[in-house]
C-alpha positions, -999 to 999 in steps of 0.1 A, spaced: -410 -587 -12 -413 -622 -27 -378 -620 -40 -365 -621 -5 -388 -650 4 -416 -629 20 -452 -625 9 -476 -597 17 -513 -593 16 -532 -560 15 -567 -553 29 -588 -522 27 -609 -528 58 -607 -544 92 -632 -571 81 -611 -579 51 -579 -580 72 -596 -605 96 -606 -627 67 -571 -627 53 -556 -635 87 -579 -665 91 -571 -679 57 -534 -671 55 -519 -672 91 -495 -642 89 -462 -640 108 -469 -603 115 -496 -577 109 -491 -541 101 -524 -523 103 -539 -488 104 -557 -479 136 -584 -461 116 -595 -488 91 -632 -488 80 -657 -514 92 -635 -525 120 -606 -504 133 -572 -518 144 -581 -520 181 -614 -538 173 -595 -562 150 -571 -571 178 -600 -575 203 -619 -598 178 -589 -620 173 -582 -623 210 -619 -631 217 -628 -654 189 -595 -667 173 -571 -676 201 -548 -695 178 -541 -661 160 -539 -641 192 -501 -644 195 -495 -628 161 -474 -597 165 -493 -564 155 -478 -531 145 -506 -505 145 -500 -472 126 -519 -440 131 -533 -425 99 
């Protein structure tokens, strides 16, 4: 993806996803609903509650 000018980050858990979002300010997030430690719905709720500047980030949530 970097060849087209895009970068991507990968996280294994919801907590790791949150940390990456805070430190890298993504343009879009594609996440699994069933991530360990914090599922996709919990991740969105955490962002909306505690990180309002990231709350407008578009999310695509994928089942399994």
